[in-house]
N, CA, C and O of each residue as an XYZ file, in Angstrom:
1032
protein
N     159.092     64.070    155.191
C     160.061     65.144    154.983
C     159.426     66.491    155.323
O     158.261     66.739    155.014
N     160.203     67.344    155.955
C     159.724     68.677    156.298
C     159.528     69.485    155.017
O     160.411     69.522    154.160
N     158.375     70.128    154.890
C     158.110     70.973    153.725
C     158.932     72.253    153.839
O     159.175     72.733    154.947
N     159.364     72.811    152.707
C     160.143     74.036    152.775
C     159.285     75.240    153.135
O     158.094     75.291    152.828
N     159.909     76.196    153.787
C     159.327     77.521    153.942
C     160.194     78.451    153.100
O     161.290     78.083    152.677
N     159.690     79.659    152.862
C     160.401     80.545    151.947
C     160.671     81.891    152.606
O     159.798     82.479    153.244
N     161.896     82.360    152.436
C     162.326     83.643    152.975
C     162.668     84.567    151.815
O     163.444     84.205    150.931
N     162.086     85.758    151.824
C     162.380     86.734    150.779
C     163.689     87.447    151.124
O     163.801     88.119    152.149
N     164.663     87.282    150.249
C     165.954     87.940    150.439
C     166.222     88.810    149.219
O     166.508     88.303    148.134
N     166.128     90.096    149.401
C     166.364     91.047    148.313
C     165.511     90.728    147.094
O     165.977     90.814    145.958
N     164.252     90.356    147.340
C     163.316     90.114    146.256
C     163.337     88.715    145.682
O     162.597     88.423    144.743
N     164.175     87.837    146.230
C     164.257     86.457    145.755
C     163.746     85.517    146.833
O     164.110     85.656    148.001
N     162.915     84.572    146.456
C     162.335     83.619    147.398
C     163.304     82.455    147.604
O     163.576     81.685    146.683
N     163.814     82.344    148.816
C     164.815     81.324    149.161
C     164.135     80.204    149.944
O     163.500     80.447    150.970
N     164.276     78.971    149.446
C     163.668     77.803    150.082
C     164.518     77.351    151.259
O     165.740     77.242    151.162
N     163.836     77.087    152.386
C     164.517     76.743    153.634
C     163.816     75.549    154.281
O     162.588     75.473    154.286
N     164.585     74.637    154.814
C     164.039     73.582    155.663
C     164.704     73.675    157.026
O     165.930     73.683    157.136
N     163.876     73.746    158.064
C     164.392     73.908    159.416
C     163.733     72.915    160.345
O     162.508     72.797    160.368
N     164.543     72.193    161.117
C     164.046     71.302    162.164
C     164.509     71.860    163.488
O     165.705     72.052    163.703
N     163.563     72.123    164.382
C     163.912     72.669    165.690
C     164.609     71.604    166.533
O     164.427     70.406    166.318
N     165.406     72.058    167.491
C     166.090     71.113    168.359
C     167.100     71.818    169.227
O     167.114     73.044    169.328
N     167.948     71.019    169.857
C     168.925     71.527    170.810
C     170.056     72.259    170.108
O     170.340     72.041    168.930
N     170.692     73.138    170.880
C     171.904     73.811    170.419
C     173.122     73.061    170.974
O     173.020     72.419    172.019
N     174.281     73.134    170.286
C     174.457     73.894    169.050
C     173.742     73.234    167.873
O     173.758     72.013    167.713
N     173.117     74.075    167.059
C     172.446     73.566    165.872
C     173.432     73.343    164.741
O     174.585     73.771    164.799
N     172.949     72.661    163.708
C     173.760     72.373    162.526
C     173.195     73.164    161.348
O     171.992     73.133    161.090
N     174.066     73.869    160.643
C     173.659     74.626    159.451
C     174.393     74.046    158.258
O     175.623     74.069    158.202
N     173.630     73.523    157.298
C     174.212     72.908    156.103
C     174.335     73.947    154.997
O     173.399     74.704    154.737
N     175.507     73.978    154.341
C     175.765     74.874    153.221
C     176.252     74.032    152.045
O     177.354     73.485    152.071
N     175.417     73.937    151.021
C     175.709     73.053    149.895
C     176.697     73.637    148.906
O     177.148     74.774    149.039
N     177.018     72.829    147.912
C     178.006     73.207    146.923
C     177.421     73.879    145.695
O     176.215     74.106    145.598
N     178.301     74.189    144.768
C     177.953     74.846    143.509
C     177.023     73.949    142.701
O     177.392     72.832    142.338
N     175.842     74.428    142.425
C     174.813     73.726    141.663
C     174.298     72.477    142.384
O     173.796     71.553    141.743
N     174.421     72.448    143.709
C     173.855     71.366    144.513
C     172.612     71.897    145.228
O     172.438     73.108    145.365
N     171.754     70.987    145.679
C     170.569     71.435    146.414
C     170.551     70.817    147.806
O     171.377     69.963    148.128
N     169.599     71.258    148.628
C     169.585     70.871    150.034
C     169.011     69.483    150.275
O     168.897     69.049    151.421
N     168.646     68.780    149.199
C     168.132     67.421    149.347
C     169.148     66.377    148.892
O     168.794     65.227    148.631
N     170.400     66.783    148.801
C     171.451     65.859    148.408
C     171.738     64.826    149.489
O     171.254     64.934    150.615
N     172.527     63.829    149.131
C     172.795     62.690    150.009
C     173.381     63.105    151.354
O     172.943     62.627    152.400
N     174.370     63.994    151.327
C     175.039     64.390    152.575
C     174.093     65.185    153.472
O     174.043     64.961    154.681
N     173.343     66.115    152.874
C     172.402     66.910    153.668
C     171.322     66.024    154.281
O     170.947     66.214    155.438
N     170.824     65.065    153.518
C     169.787     64.172    154.027
C     170.319     63.288    155.153
O     169.622     63.036    156.135
N     171.560     62.819    155.002
C     172.167     61.995    156.057
C     172.294     62.800    157.350
O     171.993     62.295    158.431
N     172.738     64.046    157.238
C     172.875     64.873    158.431
C     171.521     65.201    159.047
O     171.387     65.261    160.269
N     170.513     65.413    158.196
C     169.168     65.695    158.705
C     168.647     64.510    159.507
O     168.046     64.680    160.568
N     168.883     63.312    158.991
C     168.458     62.090    159.685
C     169.178     61.965    161.022
O     168.560     61.658    162.040
N     170.489     62.206    161.014
C     171.262     62.117    162.250
C     170.799     63.160    163.258
O     170.595     62.842    164.430
N     170.632     64.407    162.814
C     170.217     65.486    163.712
C     168.853     65.193    164.327
O     168.629     65.460    165.507
N     167.942     64.641    163.523
C     166.611     64.294    164.026
C     166.719     63.262    165.140
O     166.055     63.377    166.170
N     167.554     62.259    164.929
C     167.740     61.222    165.946
C     168.372     61.743    167.220
O     168.189     61.168    168.294
N     169.127     62.845    167.100
C     169.795     63.444    168.255
C     168.957     64.535    168.904
O     169.317     65.052    169.961
N     167.835     64.887    168.272
C     167.040     66.005    168.769
C     167.754     67.329    168.631
O     167.576     68.235    169.445
N     168.581     67.435    167.573
C     169.400     68.631    167.395
C     168.852     69.488    166.256
O     168.390     68.960    165.245
N     168.905     70.792    166.419
C     168.421     71.714    165.386
C     169.224     71.529    164.102
O     170.440     71.337    164.137
N     168.526     71.589    162.966
C     169.183     71.418    161.671
C     168.548     72.372    160.671
O     167.326     72.415    160.525
N     169.386     73.130    159.989
C     168.922     74.150    159.045
C     169.644     73.995    157.720
O     170.856     73.779    157.679
N     168.892     74.106    156.643
C     169.483     74.059    155.298
C     168.648     74.918    154.362
O     167.475     75.178    154.628
N     169.252     75.355    153.272
C     168.521     76.164    152.295
C     169.146     75.967    150.917
O     170.257     75.456    150.782
N     168.406     76.384    149.916
C     168.919     76.398    148.552
C     169.288     77.824    148.177
O     168.494     78.743    148.380
N     170.482     78.018    147.633
C     170.838     79.331    147.111
C     169.917     79.679    145.938
O     169.273     78.798    145.368
N     169.857     80.944    145.588
C     169.089     81.338    144.406
C     169.615     80.592    143.178
O     170.821     80.407    143.017
N     168.684     80.168    142.314
C     169.076     79.406    141.133
C     169.396     77.957    141.414
O     169.839     77.236    140.521
N     169.178     77.518    142.645
C     169.422     76.139    143.051
C     168.125     75.542    143.606
O     167.329     76.241    144.234
N     167.925     74.256    143.371
C     166.842     73.516    144.020
C     165.492     74.189    143.939
O     164.999     74.485    142.851
N     164.893     74.430    145.101
C     163.532     74.960    145.175
C     163.475     76.484    145.310
O     162.392     77.058    145.417
N     164.628     77.131    145.304
C     164.652     78.590    145.397
C     164.436     79.223    144.030
O     164.674     78.601    142.994
N     163.979     80.473    144.047
C     163.777     81.213    142.806
C     165.106     81.746    142.287
O     166.149     81.628    142.931
N     165.030     82.332    141.106
C     166.209     82.953    140.520
C     166.901     82.062    139.513
O     166.732     80.843    139.520
N     167.682     82.681    138.646
C     168.434     81.956    137.616
C     169.832     81.637    138.136
O     170.499     82.487    138.725
N     170.260     80.410    137.910
C     171.583     79.991    138.361
C     172.669     80.918    137.815
O     173.594     81.284    138.540
N     172.561     81.296    136.549
C     173.596     82.105    135.906
C     173.684     83.513    136.484
O     174.665     84.218    136.248
N     172.673     83.926    137.235
C     172.701     85.253    137.872
C     173.374     85.229    139.234
O     173.526     86.273    139.868
N     173.776     84.055    139.690
C     174.332     83.920    141.026
C     175.784     84.354    141.121
O     176.546     84.235    140.162
N     176.153     84.855    142.284
C     177.538     85.178    142.621
C     177.773     84.764    144.069
O     176.823     84.506    144.809
N     179.022     84.701    144.466
C     179.335     84.354    145.850
C     178.746     85.391    146.798
O     178.211     85.036    147.848
N     178.841     86.660    146.440
C     178.273     87.713    147.294
C     176.780     87.531    147.483
O     176.262     87.703    148.587
N     176.087     87.183    146.404
C     174.640     87.012    146.473
C     174.294     85.794    147.325
O     173.413     85.870    148.181
N     174.973     84.681    147.101
C     174.685     83.463    147.865
C     175.106     83.619    149.328
O     174.471     83.052    150.217
N     176.160     84.375    149.581
C     176.572     84.669    150.960
C     175.504     85.497    151.668
O     175.147     85.210    152.811
N     175.000     86.512    150.998
C     173.960     87.364    151.587
C     172.719     86.551    151.941
O     172.114     86.752    152.994
N     172.345     85.630    151.052
C     171.181     84.782    151.311
C     171.439     83.857    152.500
O     170.559     83.660    153.338
N     172.631     83.299    152.573
C     172.975     82.385    153.669
C     172.968     83.106    155.007
O     172.501     82.560    156.006
N     173.481     84.326    155.031
C     173.468     85.107    156.265
C     172.041     85.463    156.669
O     171.706     85.436    157.853
N     171.199     85.796    155.691
C     169.805     86.136    155.995
C     169.077     84.935    156.590
O     168.332     85.076    157.560
N     169.290     83.756    156.010
C     168.672     82.529    156.536
C     169.194     82.250    157.942
O     168.423     81.907    158.839
N     170.491     82.396    158.130
C     171.113     82.156    159.444
C     170.484     83.061    160.502
O     170.088     82.590    161.568
N     170.393     84.343    160.212
C     169.866     85.293    161.190
C     168.376     85.074    161.458
O     167.907     85.257    162.582
N     167.651     84.689    160.438
C     166.192     84.559    160.579
C     165.778     83.281    161.301
O     164.773     83.270    162.011
N     166.549     82.201    161.127
C     166.068     80.891    161.579
C     166.880     80.259    162.713
O     166.465     79.230    163.245
N     168.009     80.833    163.096
C     168.813     80.170    164.127
C     168.779     80.934    165.447
O     168.604     82.151    165.496
N     168.957     80.156    166.516
C     169.094     80.703    167.862
C     170.302     80.042    168.509
O     170.523     78.843    168.336
N     171.073     80.809    169.243
C     172.204     80.222    169.945
C     173.356     79.872    169.013
O     173.420     80.338    167.876
N     174.256     79.047    169.515
C     175.472     78.723    168.768
C     175.187     77.662    167.705
O     174.318     76.805    167.868
N     175.946     77.749    166.613
C     175.723     76.882    165.466
C     177.047     76.324    164.955
O     178.101     76.943    165.097
N     176.963     75.136    164.355
C     178.092     74.540    163.647
C     177.784     74.608    162.155
O     176.770     74.076    161.703
N     178.651     75.257    161.395
C     178.472     75.358    159.952
C     179.138     74.164    159.284
O     180.310     73.877    159.525
N     178.381     73.475    158.444
C     178.908     72.334    157.688
C     178.826     72.703    156.218
O     177.736     72.764    155.650
N     179.973     72.950    155.601
C     180.012     73.410    154.219
C     180.663     72.409    153.297
O     181.746     71.897    153.581
N     179.996     72.131    152.184
C     180.507     71.182    151.191
C     180.958     71.927    149.940
O     180.187     72.687    149.354
N     182.202     71.712    149.532
C     182.739     72.311    148.309
C     182.596     73.837    148.365
O     183.197     74.463    149.238
N     181.825     74.455    147.469
C     181.652     75.904    147.537
C     181.020     76.325    148.855
O     181.256     77.438    149.325
N     180.214     75.442    149.460
C     179.609     75.750    150.743
C     180.645     76.011    151.823
O     180.378     76.743    152.776
N     181.834     75.416    151.682
C     182.915     75.693    152.632
C     183.397     77.130    152.478
O     183.715     77.793    153.466
N     183.451     77.610    151.239
C     183.812     79.009    150.990
C     182.765     79.936    151.618
O     183.103     80.914    152.285
N     181.489     79.608    151.390
C     180.408     80.403    151.988
C     180.536     80.398    153.516
O     180.354     81.432    154.159
N     180.848     79.239    154.090
C     180.987     79.132    155.547
C     182.106     80.035    156.061
O     181.931     80.738    157.057
N     183.252     80.018    155.386
C     184.372     80.849    155.815
C     184.038     82.332    155.697
O     184.418     83.126    156.558
N     183.337     82.704    154.644
C     182.926     84.101    154.482
C     181.875     84.474    155.531
O     181.884     85.597    156.035
N     180.976     83.554    155.863
C     179.996     83.833    156.909
C     180.689     84.122    158.234
O     180.307     85.044    158.954
N     181.709     83.333    158.551
C     182.452     83.556    159.785
C     183.053     84.960    159.793
O     182.997     85.655    160.808
N     183.626     85.377    158.668
C     184.208     86.715    158.592
C     183.153     87.791    158.821
O     183.371     88.737    159.577
N     182.013     87.637    158.165
C     180.945     88.635    158.304
C     180.374     88.632    159.720
O     180.101     89.692    160.283
N     180.196     87.455    160.291
C     179.650     87.365    161.645
C     180.639     87.898    162.682
O     180.227     88.415    163.720
N     181.934     87.776    162.409
C     182.928     88.334    163.313
C     182.814     89.858    163.351
O     183.007     90.469    164.402
N     182.503     90.467    162.217
C     182.320     91.917    162.192
C     181.092     92.318    163.006
O     181.085     93.343    163.687
N     180.049     91.480    162.919
C     178.831     91.762    163.683
C     179.043     91.523    165.177
O     178.315     92.068    166.007
N     180.043     90.706    165.515
C     180.298     90.354    166.916
C     180.562     91.584    167.769
O     180.227     91.617    168.953
N     181.168     92.599    167.153
C     181.479     93.814    167.898
C     180.209     94.501    168.394
O     180.233     95.257    169.365
N     179.094     94.221    167.703
C     177.831     94.832    168.099
C     177.078     93.960    169.110
O     176.507     94.473    170.073
N     177.080     92.634    168.886
C     176.274     91.744    169.727
C     177.052     91.118    170.871
O     176.464     90.708    171.872
N     178.393     91.040    170.729
C     179.269     90.426    171.743
C     178.940     88.938    171.953
O     179.211     88.390    173.021
N     178.364     88.294    170.950
C     178.039     86.873    171.061
C     178.627     86.124    169.873
O     178.249     86.374    168.729
N     179.556     85.200    170.144
C     180.130     84.391    169.077
C     179.167     83.263    168.741
O     179.000     82.334    169.532
N     178.539     83.335    167.586
C     177.491     82.386    167.237
C     178.031     81.089    166.644
O     177.299     80.102    166.575
N     179.280     81.065    166.217
C     179.805     79.888    165.517
C     180.618     79.019    166.473
O     181.647     79.444    166.997
N     180.139     77.797    166.689
C     180.791     76.863    167.602
C     181.827     75.990    166.904
O     182.683     75.403    167.565
N     181.763     75.898    165.578
C     182.710     75.067    164.850
C     182.392     75.022    163.374
O     181.294     75.380    162.948
N     183.369     74.576    162.597
C     183.211     74.405    161.150
C     183.603     72.981    160.771
O     184.634     72.475    161.214
N     182.774     72.340    159.950
C     183.138     71.076    159.320
C     183.076     71.329    157.816
O     182.018     71.657    157.280
N     184.212     71.177    157.139
C     184.326     71.542    155.729
C     184.688     70.307    154.912
O     185.687     69.642    155.185
N     183.873     70.008    153.914
C     184.096     68.839    153.059
C     184.608     69.297    151.697
O     183.997     70.143    151.044
N     185.746     68.724    151.275
C     186.336     69.071    149.981
C     186.246     70.574    149.750
O     185.669     71.016    148.757
N     186.822     71.370    150.671
C     186.579     72.813    150.663
C     187.089     73.508    149.409
O     188.282     73.485    149.107
N     186.159     74.129    148.683
C     186.493     74.841    147.447
C     186.548     76.341    147.709
O     185.997     77.131    146.943
N     187.211     76.728    148.789
C     187.363     78.145    149.085
C     188.096     78.837    147.935
O     189.071     78.311    147.399
N     187.610     80.025    147.565
C     188.246     80.841    146.519
C     188.385     80.087    145.195
O     189.328     80.330    144.442
N     187.456     79.177    144.909
C     187.675     78.296    143.753
C     187.722     79.045    142.434
O     188.382     78.593    141.498
N     187.042     80.176    142.333
C     187.075     80.908    141.064
C     188.484     81.418    140.778
O     188.972     81.310    139.653
N     189.133     81.971    141.794
C     190.472     82.525    141.617
C     191.565     81.465    141.693
O     192.565     81.550    140.979
N     191.378     80.466    142.556
C     192.422     79.482    142.804
C     192.392     78.303    141.822
O     193.438     77.754    141.475
N     191.188     77.920    141.379
C     191.060     76.708    140.573
C     190.560     76.971    139.152
O     191.014     76.323    138.209
N     189.637     77.907    138.991
C     189.055     78.144    137.666
C     189.934     79.054    136.814
O     190.325     78.688    135.706
N     190.241     80.236    137.331
C     190.978     81.211    136.510
C     192.335     80.709    136.026
O     192.662     80.916    134.858
N     193.149     80.052    136.879
C     194.454     79.608    136.388
C     194.373     78.560    135.282
O     195.333     78.372    134.535
N     193.228     77.873    135.171
C     193.095     76.788    134.197
C     192.305     77.192    132.949
O     192.028     76.348    132.097
N     191.941     78.467    132.833
C     191.140     78.891    131.685
C     191.879     78.673    130.371
O     193.056     79.006    130.234
N     191.160     78.109    129.413
C     191.717     77.947    128.075
C     191.482     79.224    127.272
O     190.741     80.108    127.701
N     192.118     79.313    126.107
C     191.909     80.478    125.243
C     190.452     80.576    124.824
O     189.894     81.671    124.752
N     189.832     79.426    124.545
C     188.428     79.416    124.126
C     187.529     79.907    125.258
O     186.589     80.666    125.022
N     187.818     79.475    126.487
C     187.008     79.902    127.625
C     187.184     81.388    127.893
O     186.215     82.080    128.204
N     188.409     81.886    127.775
C     188.640     83.317    127.948
C     187.898     84.107    126.877
O     187.364     85.183    127.150
N     187.866     83.578    125.671
C     187.155     84.246    124.582
C     185.652     84.279    124.859
O     184.992     85.296    124.640
N     185.116     83.147    125.348
C     183.682     83.103    125.673
C     183.343     84.077    126.802
O     182.309     84.744    126.757
N     184.202     84.158    127.804
C     183.961     85.094    128.901
C     183.935     86.528    128.402
O     183.103     87.330    128.827
N     184.852     86.843    127.499
C     184.933     88.206    126.979
C     183.757     88.535    126.065
O     183.212     89.637    126.121
N     183.366     87.569    125.216
C     182.323     87.841    124.216
C     180.918     87.563    124.730
O     180.012     88.367    124.513
N     180.727     86.439    125.407
C     179.388     86.028    125.847
C     179.129     86.323    127.320
O     177.977     86.375    127.750
N     180.183     86.513    128.085
C     180.021     86.757    129.512
C     179.968     85.488    130.329
O     179.734     85.546    131.536
N     180.181     84.341    129.704
C     180.176     83.065    130.421
C     180.816     81.996    129.549
O     180.983     82.176    128.343
N     181.176     80.869    130.183
C     181.547     79.677    129.419
C     180.934     78.472    130.088
O     180.612     78.513    131.275
N     180.770     77.407    129.345
C     180.167     76.176    129.851
C     181.213     75.076    129.917
O     182.175     75.051    129.149
N     180.995     74.169    130.858
C     181.902     73.039    131.031
C     181.088     71.808    131.393
O     180.202     71.901    132.243
N     181.352     70.664    130.784
C     180.588     69.457    131.130
C     180.710     69.127    132.612
O     181.757     69.337    133.225
N     179.635     68.614    133.173
C     179.616     68.252    134.586
C     179.571     66.743    134.759
O     178.855     66.044    134.041
N     180.340     66.251    135.714
C     180.299     64.819    136.044
C     179.106     64.484    136.929
O     178.831     63.312    137.185
N     178.396     65.511    137.397
C     177.344     65.301    138.383
C     175.951     65.624    137.851
O     174.960     65.425    138.553
N     175.866     66.118    136.619
C     174.578     66.514    136.056
C     174.630     66.425    134.545
O     175.695     66.548    133.940
N     173.457     66.207    133.931
C     173.379     66.189    132.468
C     173.591     67.582    131.907
O     174.006     67.741    130.759
N     173.305     68.589    132.716
C     173.489     69.970    132.285
C     174.918     70.423    132.587
O     175.488     70.036    133.608
N     175.495     71.235    131.710
C     176.856     71.707    131.946
C     176.912     72.728    133.084
O     175.917     73.377    133.404
N     178.082     72.854    133.678
C     178.324     73.944    134.618
C     178.446     75.238    133.814
O     178.984     75.243    132.706
N     177.950     76.312    134.373
C     178.094     77.627    133.762
C     178.926     78.493    134.700
O     178.611     78.625    135.882
N     179.978     79.073    134.168
C     180.813     79.999    134.922
C     180.720     81.362    134.249
O     181.112     81.506    133.091
N     180.215     82.344    134.946
C     180.012     83.661    134.359
C     181.149     84.610    134.716
O     181.871     84.416    135.694
N     181.280     85.639    133.892
C     182.270     86.675    134.194
C     181.947     87.343    135.524
O     182.847     87.679    136.294
N     180.645     87.536    135.791
C     180.245     88.161    137.060
C     180.655     87.303    138.249
O     181.115     87.832    139.261
N     180.495     85.975    138.141
C     180.881     85.066    139.227
C     182.377     85.175    139.499
O     182.800     85.265    140.652
N     183.168     85.166    138.443
C     184.622     85.197    138.596
C     185.086     86.536    139.141
O     185.944     86.581    140.023
N     184.531     87.628    138.627
C     184.931     88.946    139.112
C     184.496     89.143    140.568
O     185.241     89.701    141.373
N     183.298     88.686    140.894
C     182.818     88.801    142.265
C     183.641     87.927    143.212
O     183.849     88.290    144.369
N     184.103     86.790    142.727
C     184.922     85.913    143.556
C     186.142     86.625    144.101
O     186.575     86.360    145.223
N     186.702     87.534    143.306
C     187.893     88.262    143.749
C     187.593     89.171    144.928
O     188.499     89.547    145.671
N     186.332     89.525    145.102
C     185.943     90.377    146.229
C     185.612     89.574    147.485
O     185.283     90.144    148.525
N     185.703     88.244    147.383
C     185.340     87.374    148.508
C     186.453     86.414    148.894
O     186.193     85.383    149.515
N     187.684     86.737    148.537
C     188.792     85.827    148.782
C     189.024     85.630    150.276
O     188.993     86.581    151.057
N     189.255     84.389    150.651
C     189.554     84.059    152.046
C     190.965     83.508    152.213
O     191.495     83.486    153.324
N     191.577     83.061    151.114
C     192.870     82.391    151.206
C     194.029     83.307    150.824
O     195.092     82.838    150.417
N     193.821     84.597    150.954
C     194.885     85.562    150.647
C     195.624     86.030    151.893
O     196.351     87.022    151.853
N     195.440     85.323    152.987
C     196.122     85.635    154.237
C     195.623     84.730    155.340
O     194.741     83.906    155.100
N     196.164     84.858    156.555
C     195.708     84.017    157.673
C     194.209     84.164    157.903
O     193.650     85.254    157.786
N     193.568     83.040    158.233
C     192.125     83.006    158.466
C     191.882     82.726    159.944
O     192.255     81.669    160.452
N     191.260     83.668    160.626
C     190.957     83.505    162.048
C     189.481     83.184    162.202
O     188.633     84.074    162.128
N     189.177     81.921    162.416
C     187.777     81.514    162.573
C     187.324     81.600    164.028
O     186.128     81.702    164.302
N     188.276     81.559    164.962
C     187.982     81.600    166.394
C     187.074     80.437    166.810
O     186.262     80.570    167.726
N     187.221     79.310    166.134
C     186.467     78.105    166.487
C     187.194     76.895    165.909
O     188.032     77.049    165.021
N     186.886     75.691    166.399
C     187.503     74.486    165.839
C     187.083     74.274    164.378
O     185.973     74.627    163.980
N     187.983     73.699    163.602
C     187.711     73.414    162.188
C     188.113     71.971    161.901
O     189.205     71.544    162.273
N     187.229     71.218    161.238
C     187.540     69.849    160.806
C     187.311     69.789    159.299
O     186.203     70.026    158.818
N     188.370     69.469    158.564
C     188.314     69.378    157.103
C     188.368     67.921    156.682
O     189.242     67.177    157.127
N     187.436     67.506    155.826
C     187.429     66.170    155.233
C     187.777     66.318    153.748
O     187.096     67.040    153.020
N     188.823     65.645    153.307
C     189.289     65.805    151.934
C     189.637     64.452    151.318
O     190.423     63.693    151.885
N     189.060     64.154    150.173
C     189.387     62.935    149.451
C     190.658     63.097    148.644
O     190.856     64.118    147.984
N     191.518     62.092    148.695
C     192.760     62.142    147.923
C     192.549     61.812    146.454
O     193.444     62.012    145.633
N     191.356     61.302    146.119
C     191.024     61.016    144.718
C     190.072     62.073    144.158
O     189.362     61.822    143.184
N     190.060     63.236    144.767
C     189.189     64.337    144.343
C     189.764     64.961    143.078
O     190.855     65.530    143.102
N     189.024     64.855    141.963
C     189.485     65.404    140.689
C     189.084     66.865    140.514
O     189.560     67.524    139.589
N     188.223     67.381    141.380
C     187.717     68.750    141.232
C     188.425     69.736    142.160
O     188.794     70.833    141.741
N     188.608     69.348    143.400
C     189.333     70.181    144.363
C     190.529     69.361    144.850
O     190.363     68.461    145.673
N     191.723     69.661    144.354
C     192.886     68.824    144.691
C     193.219     68.883    146.175
O     192.995     69.904    146.826
N     193.752     67.798    146.706
C     194.149     67.778    148.124
C     195.089     68.920    148.487
O     195.065     69.402    149.619
N     195.912     69.356    147.546
C     196.841     70.455    147.824
C     196.092     71.728    148.209
O     196.616     72.562    148.948
N     194.869     71.875    147.706
C     194.062     73.054    148.035
C     193.645     73.009    149.505
O     193.680     74.026    150.199
N     193.253     71.828    149.971
C     192.895     71.670    151.383
C     194.113     71.889    152.280
O     194.001     72.494    153.346
N     195.273     71.399    151.849
C     196.493     71.582    152.631
C     196.867     73.063    152.721
O     197.330     73.531    153.761
N     196.662     73.790    151.629
C     196.921     75.226    151.647
C     195.992     75.921    152.640
O     196.411     76.810    153.381
N     194.732     75.506    152.645
C     193.764     76.089    153.566
C     194.174     75.829    155.014
O     194.118     76.729    155.851
N     194.585     74.601    155.303
C     195.027     74.266    156.663
C     196.168     75.180    157.087
O     196.218     75.629    158.232
N     197.080     75.453    156.166
C     198.218     76.314    156.477
C     197.835     77.748    156.780
O     198.623     78.498    157.358
N     196.628     78.134    156.394
C     196.157     79.498    156.650
C     195.300     79.584    157.908
O     194.754     80.642    158.219
N     195.183     78.482    158.626
C     194.385     78.444    159.858
C     195.302     78.215    161.053
O     195.092     77.271    161.815
N     196.312     79.058    161.233
C     197.348     78.768    162.236
C     196.901     78.939    163.678
O     197.494     78.344    164.578
N     195.871     79.738    163.916
C     195.519     80.064    165.293
C     194.397     79.210    165.851
O     194.009     79.371    167.008
N     193.875     78.310    165.042
C     192.694     77.566    165.452
C     192.984     76.075    165.618
O     194.015     75.571    165.172
N     192.059     75.391    166.263
C     192.125     73.946    166.455
C     191.662     73.294    165.160
O     190.462     73.220    164.897
N     192.609     72.818    164.345
C     192.289     72.318    163.006
C     192.598     70.826    162.908
O     193.679     70.371    163.282
N     191.625     70.079    162.397
C     191.810     68.655    162.110
C     191.631     68.451    160.615
O     190.647     68.919    160.042
N     192.561     67.763    159.980
C     192.452     67.420    158.557
C     192.380     65.910    158.433
O     193.317     65.205    158.809
N     191.272     65.414    157.906
C     191.101     63.978    157.670
C     191.194     63.717    156.178
O     190.339     64.159    155.411
N     192.231     63.001    155.765
C     192.428     62.662    154.359
C     191.861     61.272    154.100
O     192.156     60.324    154.827
N     191.045     61.163    153.053
C     190.367     59.910    152.722
C     191.019     59.356    151.454
O     190.801     59.895    150.369
N     191.810     58.298    151.571
C     192.653     57.851    150.461
C     191.921     57.671    149.136
O     192.421     58.107    148.099
N     190.744     57.036    149.147
C     190.043     56.770    147.895
C     188.787     57.632    147.750
O     187.911     57.318    146.944
N     188.694     58.707    148.520
C     187.514     59.571    148.477
C     187.555     60.508    147.291
O     188.592     61.107    147.005
N     186.418     60.643    146.588
C     186.335     61.584    145.475
C     185.702     62.890    145.959
O     185.572     63.111    147.163
N     185.309     63.751    145.024
C     184.783     65.060    145.423
C     183.417     64.951    146.104
O     183.077     65.767    146.961
N     182.652     63.953    145.722
C     181.303     63.831    146.286
C     181.318     63.499    147.771
O     180.520     64.036    148.541
N     182.223     62.616    148.173
C     182.271     62.105    149.550
C     180.879     61.672    150.016
O     180.416     62.045    151.094
N     180.229     60.872    149.163
C     178.847     60.451    149.442
C     178.684     58.949    149.590
O     177.557     58.458    149.664
N     179.791     58.205    149.634
C     179.693     56.764    149.864
C     179.302     56.526    151.324
O     179.490     57.408    152.162
N     178.768     55.361    151.633
C     178.379     55.099    153.023
C     179.489     55.383    154.028
O     179.239     55.965    155.083
N     180.714     54.974    153.704
C     181.817     55.207    154.645
C     182.140     56.698    154.767
O     182.551     57.159    155.832
N     181.955     57.457    153.671
C     182.175     58.901    153.730
C     181.112     59.574    154.593
O     181.416     60.467    155.384
N     179.872     59.140    154.434
C     178.772     59.715    155.214
C     178.953     59.414    156.699
O     178.675     60.257    157.552
N     179.428     58.191    157.000
C     179.684     57.846    158.404
C     180.770     58.747    158.990
O     180.676     59.175    160.141
N     181.801     59.032    158.193
C     182.871     59.902    158.664
C     182.361     61.326    158.885
O     182.751     61.994    159.842
N     181.488     61.779    157.991
C     180.884     63.100    158.145
C     180.103     63.189    159.454
O     180.266     64.141    160.217
N     179.266     62.204    159.707
C     178.463     62.206    160.933
C     179.366     62.183    162.167
O     179.116     62.900    163.136
N     180.409     61.364    162.129
C     181.326     61.306    163.278
C     182.008     62.651    163.508
O     182.188     63.076    164.649
N     182.387     63.317    162.421
C     183.049     64.617    162.539
C     182.110     65.659    163.140
O     182.510     66.436    164.007
N     180.862     65.673    162.677
C     179.891     66.645    163.194
C     179.554     66.324    164.646
O     179.455     67.226    165.479
N     179.380     65.045    164.947
C     179.067     64.633    166.313
C     180.192     65.039    167.269
O     179.930     65.527    168.368
N     181.435     64.838    166.849
C     182.574     65.212    167.691
C     182.627     66.722    167.897
O     182.977     67.199    168.977
N     182.276     67.472    166.848
C     182.266     68.934    166.960
C     181.183     69.382    167.948
O     181.391     70.306    168.734
N     180.035     68.719    167.896
C     178.961     69.042    168.834
C     179.408     68.769    170.265
O     179.201     69.598    171.151
N     180.019     67.615    170.490
C     180.474     67.261    171.841
C     181.530     68.242    172.349
O     181.570     68.570    173.535
N     182.377     68.703    171.439
C     183.412     69.665    171.818
C     182.789     71.004    172.216
O     183.295     71.710    173.089
N     181.674     71.334    171.551
C     181.039     72.637    171.797
C     180.146     72.634    173.033
O     179.884     73.686    173.617
N     179.679     71.446    173.431
C     178.748     71.377    174.557
C     179.462     71.525    175.904
O     178.817     71.489    176.952
């Protein structure tokens, strides 16, 4: 396994793993409280290595091997780190592969990079592959479902906890995360990615409902969008058949970009 290198982003040491290779490269963006050594990231790393294709991944602050406290994280902070890693370690065109919250980060990266495009005149994003996309999840999924107890905890403690199906430790949702989420909304109007988009969504996803993915598709009217619905797929999408579908989707995106 490639050892991580570390990039200082605003005083925080961000762990990065990069494999050199052909363009378009693949940039992995993980989910909320996930790390870059998860099943999907490892499967893509293995595939990219076999293809001789560049592959980049990192841990957000408070995740995996990066420094910082998880509870101090916000979408703005994790977006800034992702953009810094992208600019520092990539060359040429890239395909962003975002899982859950990573899909939100990917969509925000596209928006930020589009603003930079006016300066560089180079479109760096060749495509997006989004798995169980949790775009705007704080505003779209968390806030509407807050209980009175959770609202009270947010007001008094600044956070609330919720049991996780994926970890022994509970999820922590902070007031700062939720308030910052409102400043990073992507689903409040049409989304122009200016690149192909392939969304993989499980119909048995208990965390990000299929209706959320369908809403996202409806906001991508100007782009080449593919939605693959997986009848028995859950939020993880980490079964062998799910991983095979992920690889096929990324491979097809690469072929389309070449």
